[in-house]
C-alpha positions in Angstrom: 7.9 -10.3 8.9 8.6 -6.7 7.9 9.9 -4.4 10.5 9.3 -0.6 10.5 13.0 -0.1 9.6 12.4 -2.4 6.5 9.5 -0.3 5.4 11.4 3.0 6.0 14.4 1.8 4.1 12.3 0.5 1.2 10.5 3.9 1.1 13.8 5.8 1.1 15.2 3.7 -1.7 12.0 4.0 -3.8 12.0 7.8 -3.4 15.7 8.0 -4.2 15.1 6.2 -7.5 12.6 8.8 -8.7 13.4 11.8 -10.8 14.0 15.0 -8.8 11.2 17.3 -7.6 7.8 16.9 -6.1 5.9 16.1 -9.3 7.0 12.5 -9.4 6.2 12.0 -5.8 2.7 13.5 -6.4 2.2 11.0 -9.3 3.3 8.2 -7.0 0.9 9.4 -4.2 -2.0 9.7 -6.6 -1.2 6.2 -7.9 -1.3 4.7 -4.4 -4.6 6.5 -3.6 -6.0 5.3 -6.9 -5.3 1.7 -6.0 -7.6 2.1 -3.0 -10.2 3.9 -5.1 -10.2 1.1 -7.6 -10.4 -1.7 -5.1 -13.3 -0.1 -3.3 -15.4 -0.2 -6.5 -15.2 -4.0 -6.4 -15.6 -4.4 -2.6 -18.1 -1.7 -1.5 -19.7 -1.3 -4.9 -21.8 1.7 -5.5 -21.5 3.9 -2.4 -18.4 6.0 -3.2 -19.0 5.9 -7.0 -22.4 7.3 -6.5 -20.9 10.2 -4.5 -19.0 11.3 -7.7 -22.2 11.1 -9.8 -24.4 12.5 -7.1 -26.8 14.4 -9.4 -28.1 11.1 -10.9 -26.9 8.3 -8.5 -29.5 5.9 -9.9 -27.7 5.8 -13.2 -24.6 4.4 -11.4 -24.8 0.6 -11.6 -22.6 -2.1 -10.2 -21.3 -2.7 -13.7 -20.5 1.0 -14.2 -18.8 1.2 -10.8 -16.6 -1.8 -11.6 -15.8 -0.3 -15.1 -14.9 3.0 -13.4 -12.6 1.0 -11.0 -10.9 -0.7 -13.9 -10.4 2.6 -15.6 -9.0 4.0 -12.4 -6.6 1.0 -12.1 -5.3 1.6 -15.6 -4.8 5.2 -14.9 -3.0 4.2 -11.7 -0.5 2.1 -13.6 0.2 4.9 -16.1 0.8 7.4 -13.4 3.0 5.0 -11.4 5.2 4.6 -14.5 5.2 8.3 -14.8 6.4 8.7 -11.3 9.6 6.8 -12.1 10.1 7.6 -15.8 8.9 11.2 -16.0 12.1 12.2 -17.9 11.0 10.0 -20.9 9.0 12.3 -23.2 6.6 9.5 -24.3 5.8 8.5 -20.7 5.3 12.2 -19.8 2.9 12.6 -22.6 1.0 9.4 -21.7 0.6 10.6 -18.1 -0.7 14.0 -19.3 -3.1 12.3 -21.7 -4.5 10.2 -18.8 -5.2 13.4 -16.9 -6.8 15.0 -20.0 -9.1 11.9 -20.4 -10.0 12.2 -16.7 -10.8 16.0 -17.0 -12.8 15.4 -20.2 -14.8 12.6 -18.6 -15.6 14.5 -15.4 -16.2 17.8 -17.3 -18.6 16.1 -19.7 -20.4 14.4 -16.8 -20.8 17.8 -15.2 -21.6 20.0 -18.1 -23.2 17.6 -20.8 -24.7 14.6 -19.0 -25.3 16.4 -15.8 -24.6 13.5 -13.5 -22.3 15.4 -11.2 -22.7 18.2 -8.7 -20.0 20.6 -7.3 -19.6 18.6 -4.1 -17.0 16.6 -2.3 -17.4 13.5 -4.5 -16.8 15.5 -7.6 -14.3 18.0 -6.5 -11.5 15.5 -5.6 -11.2 14.1 -9.2 -11.6 17.7 -10.6 -8.9 19.2 -8.4 -6.5 16.3 -9.0 -6.8 16.3 -12.7 -6.6 20.1 -13.2 -3.8 20.5 -10.7 -1.8 17.7 -12.2 -2.3 19.0 -15.8 -1.2 22.5 -15.0 1.7 21.3 -13.0 2.8 18.9 -15.8 2.3 21.6 -18.4 4.6 24.0 -16.5 7.2 21.3 -15.8 7.5 19.5 -19.2 10.7 21.1 -20.3 12.3 20.5 -16.9 11.6 16.8 -16.9 11.8 16.0 -20.6 14.2 18.6 -21.9 11.7 19.4 -24.6 9.8 22.7 -24.8 6.2 23.0 -25.9 
């Protein structure tokens, strides 16, 4: 059985293995949160997913919720790798692209398909994707050694 000290030591070792700065820790945090978001689409189904697409919740089906959960899980894996290998230019780019895809998806759902409202269900993904993109854009040279 794991003790609290085991958990603390594992956490310390994990954080020590990451690149310096807060960006990798942010990516790790977002990955962990994304695991829970992904799992809930399979367990609770439509409730939380319909909050994101609150303007047209009837268009959210069980299949689309599970597909959204799978996409979230794939993004989680990409961002998890980014948390530990952010100094690798290809990994850095892949993480940025994952946030670009998220921003394009949510932006199109808001502006083109009109399935989203500016409410709590939509603002979370919007804030995470835009904050992460701006942060990564500003920190690219620091982590990869390659300027834009």
